[in-house]
C-alpha positions in Angstrom: -43.2 -35.6 13.5 -44.6 -39.0 14.1 -48.2 -38.9 15.5 -48.6 -40.7 18.8 -51.9 -42.5 19.6 -52.0 -41.5 23.3 -55.4 -43.4 23.7 -53.6 -46.7 23.0 -50.7 -46.0 25.4 -50.4 -48.1 28.5 -51.4 -46.1 31.6 -49.8 -46.5 35.0 -50.9 -44.8 38.1 -48.7 -44.4 41.1 -48.5 -42.4 44.3 -45.7 -39.9 44.9 -45.0 -39.0 48.6 -43.3 -35.7 49.4 -41.8 -34.9 52.8 -42.3 -31.4 54.0 -39.9 -29.3 56.2 -42.4 -29.4 59.1 -42.3 -33.2 59.1 -45.6 -33.7 57.4 -46.1 -35.5 54.1 -48.2 -35.0 51.0 -49.3 -37.6 48.5 -49.9 -36.9 44.8 -51.1 -39.2 42.0 -48.9 -39.5 38.9 -50.2 -40.8 35.6 -47.6 -42.3 33.2 -48.3 -43.2 29.6 -45.9 -45.6 27.9 -45.7 -46.6 24.2 -43.3 -47.8 21.6 -42.4 -45.8 18.4 -40.1 -47.2 15.8 -38.8 -49.7 18.2 -38.0 -47.1 20.9 -39.8 -46.9 24.2 -41.2 -43.6 25.1 -43.3 -42.2 28.0 -45.1 -39.1 29.2 -46.2 -38.3 32.7 -48.5 -35.9 34.6 -48.3 -35.2 38.3 -51.7 -34.2 39.7 -51.8 -31.6 42.5 -52.6 -32.8 46.0 -56.2 -31.3 45.7 -56.8 -33.1 42.4 -55.3 -36.3 43.7 -57.7 -36.2 46.7 -60.6 -36.1 44.3 -59.5 -39.0 42.2 -60.7 -41.7 44.6 -62.3 -44.1 42.1 -61.3 -45.9 38.9 -64.0 -44.0 37.0 -62.7 -40.7 38.2 -59.2 -41.6 37.3 -60.3 -42.8 33.8 -62.1 -39.5 33.2 -59.0 -37.6 34.3 -56.8 -39.7 32.0 -59.2 -39.1 29.1 -59.1 -35.3 29.6 -55.3 -35.4 29.7 -55.0 -37.6 26.6 -57.4 -35.3 24.7 -55.3 -32.3 25.7 -52.1 -34.1 24.6 -53.6 -35.1 21.3 -54.9 -31.5 20.7 -51.4 -30.1 21.5 -49.9 -32.8 19.1 -52.3 -31.9 16.3 -51.5 -28.2 16.7 -47.7 -29.0 16.6 -48.2 -31.2 13.5 -50.2 -28.5 11.8 -47.5 -25.9 12.6 -44.8 -28.3 11.2 -46.8 -28.8 8.0 -47.3 -25.0 7.7 -43.6 -24.4 8.1 -42.7 -27.1 5.6 -45.1 -25.6 3.1 -43.6 -22.2 3.7 -40.1 -23.6 3.2 -41.1 -25.4 0.1 -42.7 -22.3 -1.2 -39.6 -20.3 -0.3 -37.3 -22.8 -2.1 -39.5 -22.7 -5.1 -39.3 -18.9 -5.2 -35.6 -19.0 -4.8 -35.3 -21.5 -7.6 -37.5 -19.4 -9.8 -35.4 -16.3 -8.9 -32.2 -18.3 -9.7 -33.5 -19.3 -13.1 -34.7 -15.8 -13.7 -31.3 -14.4 -12.9 -29.6 -17.0 -15.1 -31.8 -16.1 -18.0 -31.4 -12.4 -17.2 -27.6 -12.8 -17.2 -27.7 -14.8 -20.4 -29.8 -12.1 -21.9 -27.6 -9.4 -20.4 -24.5 -11.0 -22.0 -26.3 -11.1 -25.3 -27.4 -7.4 -25.0 -24.7 -5.6 -23.0 -21.9 -4.1 -24.9 -18.3 -5.1 -24.1 -17.2 -1.5 -23.3 -20.2 -0.9 -21.1 -19.4 -4.0 -19.1 -15.7 -3.0 -18.8 -16.6 0.5 -17.6 -19.0 -0.9 -15.0 -16.3 -3.4 -13.9 -13.9 -0.5 -13.2 -16.6 1.6 -11.5 -17.6 -1.2 -9.2 -14.0 -2.1 -8.2 -13.2 1.6 -7.6 -16.3 2.1 -5.5 -15.5 -1.0 -3.4 -12.0 0.3 -2.8 -10.4 -2.7 -4.5 -8.4 -0.4 -6.9 -7.0 3.1 -6.4 -8.5 6.1 -8.1 -5.3 6.4 -10.1 -5.6 2.8 -11.3 -9.2 3.3 -12.2 -8.3 6.3 -14.2 -5.6 4.4 -16.0 -8.1 1.5 -16.8 -10.6 4.0 -18.2 -8.0 5.5 -20.4 -7.1 2.0 -21.6 -10.7 1.3 -22.4 -10.8 4.3 -24.7 -8.3 2.5 -27.0 -11.0 -0.1 -27.7 -13.7 2.3 -28.6 -13.1 2.6 -32.4 -13.0 -1.1 -33.0 -15.4 -2.5 -30.4 -17.9 0.3 -29.8 -20.9 -1.9 -30.9 -19.5 -5.3 -29.9 -21.6 -7.3 -27.4 -19.9 -9.0 -24.5 -21.1 -12.4 -25.6 -20.1 -11.8 -29.2 -16.4 -11.1 -28.7 -14.1 -13.7 -30.3 -10.4 -14.4 -29.9 -9.9 -13.7 -33.6 -11.4 -10.2 -33.1 -8.9 -9.4 -30.3 -5.9 -10.9 -32.1 -6.6 -9.0 -35.3 -7.1 -5.7 -33.3 -3.9 -6.3 -31.5 -2.0 -7.0 -34.7 -3.4 -3.9 -36.4 -2.5 -1.7 -33.4 1.1 -2.9 -33.4 1.4 -2.4 -37.2 0.2 1.2 -36.9 2.9 1.9 -34.4 1.3 1.5 -31.0 3.9 0.2 -28.6 3.9 -3.4 -27.3 3.7 -2.0 -23.8 0.4 -0.2 -24.5 -1.0 -3.2 -26.4 0.0 -5.3 -23.4 -2.0 -3.1 -21.0 -5.1 -3.5 -23.2 -4.6 -7.3 -23.4 -4.2 -7.6 -19.6 -7.3 -5.5 -18.8 -9.4 -7.4 -21.3 -8.4 -10.7 -19.9 -9.0 -9.5 -16.3 -12.5 -8.3 -17.1 -13.5 -11.4 -19.1 -12.2 -13.6 -16.2 -14.5 -11.7 -13.9 -17.4 -12.2 -16.4 -16.8 -15.9 -16.5 -16.7 -16.2 -12.7 -20.0 -14.4 -12.5 -21.5 -16.5 -15.3 -22.1 -13.6 -17.6 -20.2 -15.5 -20.3 -19.2 -19.2 -20.7 -15.5 -18.8 -21.5 -12.7 -16.3 -21.6 -11.6 -15.9 -25.2 -8.5 -14.1 -24.0 -7.1 -17.5 -22.9 -6.1 -18.3 -26.4 -5.0 -14.8 -27.5 -1.3 -14.4 -27.6 -0.1 -11.3 -25.6 2.2 -8.9 -27.5 5.9 -9.7 -26.9 7.3 -6.7 -25.2 11.0 -6.0 -25.9 13.1 -5.6 -22.8 13.4 -1.9 -22.3 16.4 -0.8 -20.4 15.7 2.1 -18.0 17.0 5.5 -18.9 19.1 6.0 -15.7 22.2 8.0 -15.0 25.8 6.9 -15.2 28.1 7.8 -12.4 29.6 10.9 -14.1 26.1 12.3 -15.0 24.8 11.6 -11.5 27.7 13.5 -10.0 27.1 16.4 -12.3 23.4 16.5 -11.5 24.3 16.4 -7.8 26.6 19.4 -8.2 23.9 21.3 -10.0 21.3 20.6 -7.3 23.8 21.4 -4.5 24.4 24.8 -6.0 20.6 25.6 -6.3 18.4 27.2 -3.7 16.4 24.6 -1.7 13.2 25.1 -3.8 10.5 22.4 -3.9 11.7 21.2 -7.3 15.4 21.0 -6.3 14.5 19.2 -3.1 12.2 16.8 -4.9 14.9 16.0 -7.4 17.4 15.3 -4.6 14.8 13.0 -2.9 14.5 11.0 -6.1 18.3 10.8 -7.0 19.7 10.4 -3.5 16.7 8.7 -1.8 15.3 6.5 -4.6 11.7 7.9 -4.0 9.0 7.7 -6.7 7.5 11.0 -7.9 4.3 10.3 -5.9 6.2 9.4 -2.8 8.4 12.5 -3.1 5.3 14.8 -3.1 3.8 13.0 -0.1 6.9 13.3 2.3 6.1 15.4 5.4 8.5 16.7 7.9 7.3 14.2 10.4 8.6 11.5 8.1 12.1 13.0 8.1 14.8 12.1 10.7 17.8 14.3 9.9 19.8 13.1 12.9 19.4 9.5 11.9 19.4 10.3 8.2 16.3 8.4 7.3 12.9 9.0 5.7 9.8 7.1 6.4 7.9 6.3 3.2 4.3 5.3 3.8 2.1 7.3 1.4 2.0 8.9 -2.0 0.2 11.5 -4.1 -1.9 9.8 -6.8 -3.4 11.2 -10.0 -7.1 10.5 -10.9 -9.7 12.0 -13.1 -10.6 14.4 -10.3 -7.0 15.6 -9.8 -4.3 14.7 -7.3 -5.1 13.0 -4.0 -3.3 11.4 -1.1 -3.2 7.6 -1.1 -1.4 4.6 0.2 1.9 3.5 -1.3 2.1 1.2 -4.3 2.4 -2.0 -2.3 3.6 -3.4 1.1 7.3 -3.3 0.0 6.9 0.4 -0.8 6.2 1.1 2.9 9.8 1.4 4.0 12.5 3.4 5.9 15.0 4.9 3.4 18.5 5.7 4.5 19.6 9.0 2.9 22.9 10.4 1.8 24.8 13.2 3.6 24.2 15.5 0.7 20.4 14.9 0.8 20.4 15.4 4.5 22.1 18.8 4.0 19.7 19.8 1.3 16.8 18.9 3.5 18.2 21.0 6.3 18.4 23.9 3.8 14.8 23.3 2.7 13.6 23.2 6.3 15.3 26.5 7.1 13.9 28.0 3.9 10.3 27.0 4.8 10.8 28.4 8.3 12.0 31.7 6.9 9.0 31.8 4.6 6.7 31.3 7.6 8.5 34.1 9.5 8.1 36.4 6.5 4.4 35.7 6.4 4.2 36.2 10.1 2.9 32.7 10.6 3.7 30.9 13.8 3.5 27.1 13.8 4.1 24.7 16.6 6.6 21.8 16.0 3.7 19.5 15.6 2.0 21.7 13.0 5.3 22.2 11.1 5.8 18.4 11.0 2.5 18.1 9.1 3.8 20.3 6.2 4.9 18.6 3.1 8.6 18.9 2.4 8.1 19.9 -1.2 4.8 21.6 -0.6 3.8 25.1 0.5 3.7 26.7 3.9 -0.1 26.6 3.9 -0.1 22.8 4.0 -0.6 22.0 0.3 1.4 19.2 -1.3 3.1 19.5 -4.7 1.2 18.0 -7.6 3.2 15.3 -9.3 2.3 16.5 -12.8 3.5 20.0 -11.9 6.7 18.6 -10.5 7.3 16.5 -13.7 6.8 19.5 -16.0 9.1 21.8 -14.0 11.8 19.1 -13.9 11.6 18.7 -17.7 12.4 22.5 -18.0 15.3 22.1 -15.5 16.7 19.0 -17.3 16.6 20.7 -20.7 18.2 23.8 -19.3 21.2 21.8 -18.0 21.3 19.2 -20.8 20.8 16.3 -18.5 20.9 13.0 -20.5 20.3 9.5 -19.3 22.1 6.3 -20.0 19.9 5.5 -23.0 20.8 8.8 -24.7 17.4 10.3 -23.9 16.5 13.5 -22.0 16.3 12.7 -18.3 12.7 12.5 -17.0 12.0 12.9 -13.3 11.8 9.1 -13.0 15.3 9.0 -14.6 16.6 10.3 -11.2 15.1 7.2 -9.4 16.6 5.0 -12.1 19.9 6.8 -11.6 19.9 5.8 -7.9 19.8 2.2 -8.9 22.2 2.3 -11.9 24.8 4.3 -10.0 24.5 2.0 -6.9 24.9 -1.2 -8.9 27.7 0.3 -11.0 29.5 1.2 -7.8 29.2 -2.2 -6.3 26.4 -1.7 -3.8 24.7 -5.1 -3.1 21.4 -5.4 -5.0 19.4 -6.5 -2.0 20.1 -3.2 -0.3 19.2 -1.3 -3.4 15.9 -3.2 -3.7 15.0 -2.5 -0.1 15.8 1.2 -0.5 13.7 1.5 -3.7 10.7 -0.5 -2.3 10.9 -3.3 -4.8 8.9 -6.4 -3.7 11.7 -8.8 -4.8 15.4 -8.6 -5.5 14.8 -10.2 -8.8 12.8 -7.2 -9.9 15.8 -5.0 -9.3 18.1 -7.4 -11.0 15.9 -7.8 -14.1 15.4 -4.1 -14.4 18.8 -2.6 -13.8 21.6 -5.1 -14.2 23.3 -5.6 -17.6 26.9 -6.5 -18.5 29.1 -3.6 -19.6 32.7 -3.6 -20.6 33.6 -1.5 -17.6 31.6 -3.7 -15.3 33.2 -6.9 -16.6 36.7 -5.4 -16.1 35.8 -4.6 -12.5 34.5 -8.1 -12.0 37.7 -9.6 -13.4 39.8 -7.4 -11.1 37.7 -8.2 -8.1 37.8 -12.0 -8.8 41.6 -11.7 -9.2 41.9 -10.0 -5.8 39.8 -12.7 -4.2 41.5 -15.6 -5.9 45.1 -14.3 -5.6 45.3 -12.0 -2.5 49.0 -11.2 -2.8 50.9 -8.0 -3.4 52.8 -7.6 -6.7 56.3 -9.0 -6.3 55.5 -11.3 -3.4 57.0 -14.8 -3.6 54.8 -17.5 -2.1 56.5 -20.8 -1.1 54.6 -23.9 -2.0 54.8 -27.1 0.0 53.8 -29.2 -3.1 54.7 -29.0 -6.7 51.2 -29.2 -7.9 51.7 -32.5 -9.7 50.3 -35.8 -8.7 52.7 -38.1 -6.9 
C-alpha cells in the first residue's frame, strides 16, 4: 500500500444543496482532498452534517475541521499499513514454514527410501490401494501372494538399493527352477507397478524395472471343449438333477459365465421368457473369504442370451428350490425369491466359488471330461468351451466376445482362434459356395470367352 500524505493534498470546499419533500432545502459543506500518486489523480471527500456545516462559518474553523479529518485519515491509513505488514510477515513466516516442511519431507523420504525395505513398501502400497477402493479385495490378496514369492531373495533389500541386475538374476533363477513364465510375469508387473508409484511420489529417483526384460510367455491355448465333448457334457448335465453344481456348470457352458459370475446370479437377473441373464456382479475371493463384488470390468456388465437347454435347466432349478422351500415350510414373496442366488441355498447364501470348483473337479473326473488340450476339464474349461464350440460352429466372433464380456473382439480372437484341418476345410467349402453359387451339373452360359479381344 502506498502511503498518502493527506496534509499535502489540495483541499476544496463546496456547498451541497439538498431539496426535501416538503419543499425546503438543506445546505451541507463538503471537503474534497485531491492528490496525485504514480501519475494517477485520486481524491477523498467528506460530507459534513447540516449541524456541523452550520458551525463551520470561518476559515479557521474549517481549517481545524480539515486538520481533524486528515489526522483521522492518516491514523486509519497507518493502521491499514500496519495490518498489511503484519499479514505480509505472517505470509512470509508461513511460506518459510512450508518450505522447511517440504525440505524436511524430502529428506525424510530420501531417508525412508534408504531405510524402508522393498517388501514393506510393496505391502504398504497394496494396503493403501485396497483401503482406498482402488483395487478389489481379491486383487489385493493376489498381490500379497505375489509378494511372498520375493521374500526369500529380497527379504532384507532396501527400496533404494534394488538394482535391475538383482531383478533380472532373480527372474532368470526362477525360470530355471521351473517357475512358469506366467507366474514370473505377475511378479515382474507388480514390481514395475510399485516402483512406478515410488518414482511418482519421489521415494526413489528411477524405476529399475524399465530396463528389466519381462519373461517371454509362450502362447498358451485354452483348454476348451470340442463340439463332440461339449455335446456329451450337455447330455450328462441334462440327465442330472438341477443341483447347484449342475446348474452352475450349465451357466458356464451354455451361458459363458465366469465362475464368480455364476455364483452371483440371482433369480431377479434371470428372464426365462426372454431367455436372458443380466450379469452385473460376481463373488470374489480374498483373505477373509468370499464376498460379493462388482464384475471384472465394464464389458463384463452385460445381458447374456442363453440356450433353450439352459433355460430348461434353470426352470428345473427354480422348481427344485421352490420345492425345497415348501418342504421347509418357508413362504417367500416373489420379491424375496428373486433375491435368492440361483446356485445358492434357500436361506439366501451364495455358493462359494472355491467349493464349486472343487465339486466340479470330482464331477469331471467321474465322467472323464477332457478338454481340447488333453487335460482334465476345470470349471473354467466350460467357459472356454462356449467360445471354442461357438467359433468352430461358425458363430461370429463379435457376438461371442459380447456374450463372454470381453472388452475387445481381438481378445477373443487372440485367445480362441487357431487354424485346424477341419476348420480350413470348412473355410474352403464356404469360399467355394460364395465364389461359385451354382448347383452341381448346372451349365452357365457366358457372354464372353474370357480372353482379351
